[in-house]
N, C-alpha and C positions, 0 to 999 in steps of 0.2 A: 752722284756725290762720290769723293774719295772717303772712306771709311775706314778707321782702324778698329779692330775687334779683338778683345781680350776675353777668352773663354769659349771652348768649342765642345762643350759637355752635352749633357741631355737636353738642355734648353737652348744652349748657345748655338749648336750646330744647326737646327732647323731655322732659327732666326737668321743665322748668316746665310744659308740657302734662299731664304725669300728675299732677302736684300739683293743678291745676286740677280736672283731672276726678275727682279724689279728694275734692273739696269746699273745698280751701284757696283763700284768697285771696291772690293773688301780685302784689306790686309790683315791676316789673323795670326795671333800668337796663342798658344795653349801650353800650359805645365806640362802636360802628358803630349808630346809631339806627335804621337801616332794620330790621335783625335783631330788634330789640324790638319795633317797630311791627308787624312780621309776626305776633305773638303777641297783639296787641290784640283780634283778631277770635275768639281763642280764649278770651277772657276775662281776660286780664292787663290789669292798669293800668301804663302806661309812665310813666316819670318822666324828668325830663331832667339830673338830676345824681345821683352816687351816693348821697350821705348821704340823699336823699329816700326811699330804699327803707326806711330804718330807722323811719319814723314808724309808730307804733301795731304794728309788728311784735313777735312773740314771739322769733322767730329770723330771722337774715339768712344766707343761703346765697351762697357765691361759687364759681364755677368759671371762672377765667380762666387765662393762659398759664403763669405761672411766679411765682416768689416775688417778684421785683422788681415785677411787675404788682400783686400783692394788696398789697404794701406801699404802692405808689403810690396805690391806690384807699383804702386804710383810712386813711392818714395824711396824704398830700400832697392828695388830693382830699376829705378830710374826713368819710369814712364814719364812722370811730371817733368823732369829735367829736359826731356826730348820734346816736350811740347811747347808751343809759343803763344804769345798773346793773340787772342781772337779765336783760338780753337776752343771747342766745347767738349767737355768731358760729361758722358751720360752713363751714370752708373745705375744699371739694372739690376744689380745684385739686391739681396735682401739683408739689410743691415740696420743697425740701432739708428734711431732718428738723430740723436746726439752725435753719433759717429758721421753721419751724412753732413750734419752742419759744420762740425771740424774740419772734415776733409774739404768742404766747399770752401771754408774761409782760408785754408791753407792754399788752396788753388787761386782763389781770387787775388791773393798777394801776388801771385805769378802773372797775373792777367789773364788767367784760364777760367772761363765759366764752367760752372758745374750744375748738372741736373740730376737730383735722384728721382729715378723712374723705375720703381721695382714693378713686377708684373705678376699676373695671376692668370691660370688656364692650363698649365701643366704643358706636357710635350705636345698633345693634341692640339691646344691651342697655338703652340708655337708653330706646328706645322702647317695648320690652316690659315695663321694670320689673324686669329680672332682673340688673341690674348688682351686683358684689360692692362693698361698701362697707366699708372698713377704716378703723376710728375709733379715734382716740386722744383722751384727755382725761378730765375727771371724769365719775363716774357721774351726778352730779345734773344736769349740763348735757346729757348724752346723753338722760337720761329726758325732758327738755323736747322735744329735737330728734326722739326716735325716731319719733313718729306720721308725720312729715313724711319722714323718711329711709326709712323702711319702704315708702312708697308708691313709691320709686324703685329698690328692690333689696333684697338680702340684707345686713343690717347685722350687723356683728361688732365687738365692743368688744375691741381687741388690746392695750390698755395705756394707759399714761399719755400726757401731751402729747408728740407726735412720733412715737409708735408707729405710728400709722396710716401717716404718709409712709415710715417705714421698710419697713413690711410692703409697701406699693406698689412700693418699689425691689426686694424680693425678687420679686414679681410680675412686675415687668418684666425682670428677669434671666432668670426661667423662660421668659418670652415670647420673649425675645431669642435664647436658646439653641435653643429649639424651631423657631422660624421659620426660623433658618439652617439647621438640619438638615433642615425641609421643602424648602427651596429646593433643596438638594442632591439630595433624592430626586426632586423634579420634574425637575430636569436629568438625573439618571441615568435616570429611567423614559423621558423622550423619546428619550435616546441608544439605549436598548434596544428603541426601536420601539414602546413602550406609550404610550397615551394617558393623560396626567396626571390628567384629570378622572376617568377610570375607575379609576385606581389610588386616588384619593382615596376613591371610592366603595367599593371593595374593602377599604380599611383600615378603613371605618366600623364601629364596635362592637368593635374588637379593641384589644389593648394600645396600639397606635400611634395610636388616635384621640385627638382633642382638638378643642377649638373653634377653636384656631389652625389645626389642619388642615383642619377644615371651612370656615371663613372665608378663610383665606389661601391655603390650597392651592387652593381654587376660584378666588380671584382671580389667582394666578400661571398657572393653567391657562388662564384666560381672558384674561391680560395686562390685566387691569382694575386700575389704579394710580391710579384716583381715590380721594382720601383719605378713608378712615373714620378713621384716625389718622396724623397727619404723622410723617415721618421726623424731622424737626427737633424736635419735642416729646419723641418717644421718645427720641431720642438725648441730649436733655436730662436725661432720667431715668436713663439708662444712665451718664451721666457722674456724676451724683450717686451712683449705685451704686458706681462705680469708686472713687470718693474713700472712701466708706464702707468698702469692702474694704481699700483701701490702708492707711487709719487704723488698721484692726485687725492690719495685718501678714500678712494672708492672701494666697495665691497661688491665684487661681481662673483657670485658663487658659481654660477653655471660656467663661466669661463674658466674659473679656477679648477672646478671639477674635471672639465675636459682636459686641461693642461696636466693634471695630475695623472690622468689615464694614459697620456702620451710619454709623460716621464715614467710611468710603469712599463709601458711597452718597450721603451729604450732600454731600460735597466734589465730587461729580461731576455735580451739577446737580439731585440728586432730592430736595432737603431738603423740598420741598413736595408729594412724592407719598406715597402710601400705604406703609405698612411693608413689604407684600407685596412692593414693588419690590426688596426684598433679593435676589431670585433674579436680577436684573441683575447684581449683584457676582458672584454664583456663576458666572453665564455668562462674564463678563468674565475671570475666572480661568481659563477653560477655552477660550478661542477657539482654541486649537492643535487640539483634539478636535472643537469644535462648529462651527468656521466662523464666518464674519462675521456672519451673521444667525442666532443660536442660538435664538431664539423662535419662529421661523418652520417 
């Protein structure tokens, strides 16, 4: 397929490489040009402005930071005006469900199909092509995009426009509560005189095992907070989930507590760190027992 691609960052770059390796032709634009240029040697065609990715493309894929950014690229920077009826826009960014519905309706008036297809799996999943892809939108549009999406992960059509983003918020809520619990177990294990890395290994394969434990438990044990997923973008999703929950009149205290920990983490200078840095919040709540250097 001829594919236009917006966003060549931490997730976008390995996704683009997988598409090229599968035989697709990919035209790329990224706000920071150097990130796109790094993909040229892998076979990507690099363009200078967003609308140029649409030329000749059957689908255009975007994965950028938030709803405001995707709206800016589509409408203020002219990508939508360069697309034509029959093309499919696949937005793999994480944005609010109502933003996805609004963008989809605006594009539909131009004859352009829109799929909201956020992802989960992190850079490792993008590299391996094992991401979970949660798609909302029409069946016909998804059929066009399916060959490209299946190169990058496991695709599930979860419902109409906006359903992909809603499902992503459920994913983030599970992840936030799980990683918060893991941070407590890592602190508890260390305080009991156990090696956190060995505890993670011992739990592997049991009911407590998960990708979150395998990846982020290891990061916590190693004190490795170099971002695979930034706290700031994760908190953005949790705030969207909180709005969704409140709008339904539900009280979900576990989800709310986990979100408050990530808000605290972001407010204390760790917005750019990996989400595994949540262990720092757990430690800060227990300095009376752990002492001034709890991670050592």
